[in-house]
SEDREN-43857 format. One record per residue (C-alpha): x, z, y; residue in one letter. Coordinates in steps of 0.5 Angstrom, whole numbers, plus 2048, in hexadecimal, padded with zeros to 3 digits. Layout:
N
XZYA
...
This chain:
173
80F7FA82EX
80A7FD82AX
80A7FE823X
8047FD81FX
80380381AX
7FE803814X
7FC80880FX
7FD806808X
7F7805804X
7F58047FDX
7F57FD7FEX
7FB7FC802X
7FF8017FDX
7FC7FC7F7X
7FF7F67FAX
8057F97FDX
8077FD7F7X
8037FD7F1X
8027F67F0X
8097F47F1X
80B7FA7ECX
8067F87E7X
8087F17E7X
8107F27E6X
80E7F77E0X
80A7F17DDX
80F7EC7DEX
8157F07DCX
8127F47D7X
8187F77D4X
81A7FB7DAX
8198027DAX
81A8027E2X
8157FD7E3X
8108017DFX
8118087E2X
8108057E9X
8098017E7X
8078087E3X
80980C7E9X
8068077EEX
7FF8077EBX
7FF80F7EBX
80180F7F2X
7FB80A7F3X
7F680E7F0X
7F88147F5X
7F880F7FBX
7F180D7F9X
7EE8147F8X
7F18167FFX
7EE810802X
7E7811800X
7E7818801X
7E9817809X
7E4812809X
7DF816806X
7DD812800X
7D88147FBX
7DC8137F5X
7E18197F7X
7DC81D7FBX
7DC8227F6X
7E38237F4X
7E58287F9X
7EC8257FBX
7EE8247F4X
7F181E7F2X
7F28207EBX
7EA8207EBX
7EA8187EDX
7F08177E8X
7EC81A7E2X
7E68167E4X
7E98107E3X
7ED8127DDX
7E68147DAX
7E480D7DCX
7EA8097DAX
7EF80B7D4X
7F48077D6X
7F480B7DDX
7F58117D9X
7FB80F7D5X
7FE80C7DCX
7FD8137DFX
7FF8177D9X
8068127D9X
8078137E1X
80681B7E0X
80B81B7DAX
8108177DEX
80F81C7E4X
8108227E0X
81481F7DAX
80F8237D5X
8088267D6X
80882C7D3X
8028307D6X
7FB82E7D9X
7F482E7D7X
7F48267D7X
7F68237D0X
7FB81E7D1X
7FC8177CDX
8038177D0X
80681E7D0X
80E81C7D0X
8128177D3X
8158167CBX
80E8127CAX
81180C7CFX
8158087CAX
81A8037CDX
81B7FC7CCX
8227FA7C8X
8267F77CDX
82B7F17CBX
8327F27CCX
8387EE7CBX
83F7F17CBX
83C7F77CFX
8397F37D4X
8317F27D5X
82F7EB7D4X
8287EC7D7X
8247EC7D1X
8207F07CDX
8207F07C5X
8197ED7C5X
8167F47C7X
8137F77CDX
8137FE7D0X
80D8027CCX
8098087CCX
80880C7C6X
80180E7C6X
7FD8117C0X
80280F7BBX
8028087BEX
8078047C2X
8038017C8X
8077FB7CBX
8077FC7D3X
8067F57D5X
7FF7F57D2X
7FE7FC7D5X
8007FA7DCX
7FC7F37DCX
7F67F77DAX
7F87FC7DFX
7F77F77E5X
7F07F57E3X
7EE7FD7E3X
7F17FE7EAX
7ED7F87ECX
7E77FB7EAX
7E98017EDX
7EC7FE7F4X
7E67F97F5X
7E07FD7F6X
7E58027FBX
7E2800802X
7E67FD807X
7E680080EX
7E77FD815X
7EF7FE816X
7F17FF80FX
7F77FB80EX
7F77F7808X
7FF7F6807X
8047F980BX
8097F380AX
């Protein structure tokens, strides 16, 4: 029996991980877990996209000297939404951002505001009290549902021009 082995590509990672995580976070916009999964998978997608383009000698990354942060900075400059999501991913990974040359919009996990959950006699009844998980950025509370809906459009704009190579797997399932 021969087992087919394929590499993860930006497209397959988007299909199998990023899109499902974003959809879950949009549908259950009160879920901190779903939001964190969506943000971290978006950030991981950018790293996968960078190395995919690098390995295929794409001109977009040819001057970035094997530094995916240059690629991330390029898109953070192009999309303020991605800057906020990237900063959120960094804050989640580190708890708090206290140093670095890049000014951050999200510096601390305290800027992630959890939705109020509804309980009945100490049992979660599966509803939020009309609020979703949100981010506090520049003194404004931003609901993650709209942010992630917009992120889908941004990711499509990044993903669509990526070249599909012969032998690339489009989905691992």
